[in-house]
N, C-alpha and C positions, 0 to 999 in steps of 0.2 A: 894395300892395293889401290891403284888409281882407278876408281870405279867409273869415272867419266871416260877414261881411255878404253876400258873394257867394254862399256856400253857402245862406244863408237865402233870398236872392233866387231862386236856382235852385229850391229846394224850393217856395217860394211860387208861382212861375210854373207849376211842374208841377201843383200842387194846383188852381190857378185854371183851367188848361187842362182838367184832369180834370172839374171842375164844369161848365165850359162845354160840353164834349163830351157829358157826361151829359144835360144839359138839352136839347141839340139832338137827341140820339137819342130821348129821351122824347117829343119832339114828333111822332114817327112813330106813337104810340099814341093812339087816338081819345079816350079819357078824358083823357089828359094835354094834348091840344090845348085842351080847355076849361079846364084848371087851370094850363096852362103859364105864363102871365104871372106869376101869384102864386107858383107853385111855383119858377119861376126866381129870383125875388127871395128866396124862402125858402132856396134852395140857395146863393145868393150870400152871404147872412148866415151860413149854416152853414159854408161853406168859409173865410170870413174868420176865423171863430173857430178853425178848425183850423190855418190858416196861422200864427196867433199862438201856438197851443199848440206847433206844430212849431218855431217860432222859439225858444221857451223851451227846448225839448229840445236844439236845436243849440247854443245858448249854454251850456247846462250841459255838453254834451259838450266844448265848447272849454275851459271852465274846468277840467274834470277832466283834459283832455289837458295843459294848461299846468302843472297842479299835480302831474302824474305819478301821480294816483290813479285808481282805478276807481269807477264809480258804485255806491253802496250802496243797500240797501233803503230807507233813510231818504230818499235822493235821489229815488227813484222815487215814494215816497209824497208827497213835497213837490210833484213835478211833477203827480201826480194831483190834489192839492188845488188847485194853481194852475189846472188844467184845469176843475175844478168852479167856480172863481171866474169863469173866462171864460164858462162855461156860463150863469151868472146874467146876465151882460151880454147874451148871446144871447137868453135868455128875455125880457128887457126889450125888445130890438129886435123879437122875433117877436110881441110883444103886439099889433102893428098888424094881424096876420092873424087871420081868423075861425077860430082853432083853439085847443084847450086842450092844453098840453104839461106832462106830469109825467114827468121823466126818471127812469127806473128804473136806478140805477147798478149794481145787482147783475147786470143783463143786459149793460150797456155796458162796464164797466170791465175785464172779462176781455180784450176785444179792444183796448181803449185801452191797457192795461198792456203787452200784447205789442207794440203799435205803438211805444210809447215805448221799450221795450227794444231793438227792432230799429233804430229811428232813432238812439238813443244809440250803439249799436255801429257802425253805418254812418258816422255823422257823425264820431265819434271817430277811427275808423281813417282816414277820408279826410283829415281835418285834420292828423293826425300825418304821414301820407305826403306830403301836399301841402307840408309844411314842408321836406321833403328833396328834393322834386321840383318844379321851377319850374312845370310845366304841369299843369292839372287832369286833362286826358285821360290824360297819362302816369301820374299818380298813381293814377288808377282802374285803369288797365291793369296796373300793377304789383301791385295788391292782389287783383284779381278777374279771372277769365276773363269773356268777354263774357256767357256763359250765366249765370254766378254773379251778375254785377251786375244783369242783367235780372231774375233771380229775386228778388233782394232788393228791388228797386224794386217789382216786381209784388206781393210779399207785403205791403209797407207800404201800397200802394194798396188791396189786397184787405181788409186789416184795417180800413182806413177805411170801405170798403164795408160790411163786416159791422157796424161800429159805427153807421153811418148806418141800416142796416136795423133795428137794435135801437131807435135813436132814433125812427124813423118809427112804431114800434109804441107809442111814448109820445105820439104826436100823435093827438088826437081831433078829427075834423071833424064838427060836428053833422049836416051834410047827408049824411054817408056812413056806412053801416052798418059794423060791425066786419069782416065778411067781405070787404067791398069794400076797406076800409083794408088788410087783410092782403094782398089781391091786389095792391094798389098797391105795398105794401112789397116783395113778391116781385119785381114788375116792375122797380122801382128798383134792387134789389140785382142782378138779372140783367144789367141794362144796365150798371151800374157795374163789375161783374166783367169784362164784355166790353171796356169802355172801358179798364179797368186793363191788360188784356193788351196791347192795341194801343199804349197810351201808353208803357208800360214798354219795349216793343220799339222804339218810335220814339226815345225819349230815349236808350236804350242805343246805337242806331245813330249818333246825333249824337256821342256821346262816343267811340265806337270807330272812327269812319269814317277817322280820320287816325292810327290806331295799328296796329301790327302785330298780326295775330291771335295769341291766346295759347292 
């Protein structure tokens, strides 16, 4: 089994589900009912870039684990630079939407950096333990209590939510005034935080449902 690929797939599936649930929940808001088709497509493009960034982080964690070294500041800076390069592809894809986007990295990268650090730590520890423990569920349970694991997943998702909130402030829609844009941004963030809590709990339940409580 290619455990690195499996972990990347699990991470990607969680992020995709996060995006899908967020879009569905936003459909309950009147303004988003009008914007939802385009906004859902926008979210899909956005989450695909995040899945690719997370894949690079997990691959780096695997390389560090195999080499027996810890990630250094230079490694984090390299991952941040790779993330910026992925952003440029995102901007090219987003050009089809009637919006102007200028990414303010000074606002975004404080959250992005913390998410990279948390994911590096989580992926590195999981992959190391998984080498010694045949089953993923057992590996997780040996590293974290149920509450600890849920907290780590939730923090990673919430950092993505905070980054998305900052990114949304970089989006300028000609037909919408700044105050309305800020209101939309707050709504998206509130929904994402709520979805993050539920999704982290559900994913944790799936992992721990066949393990003994710790």
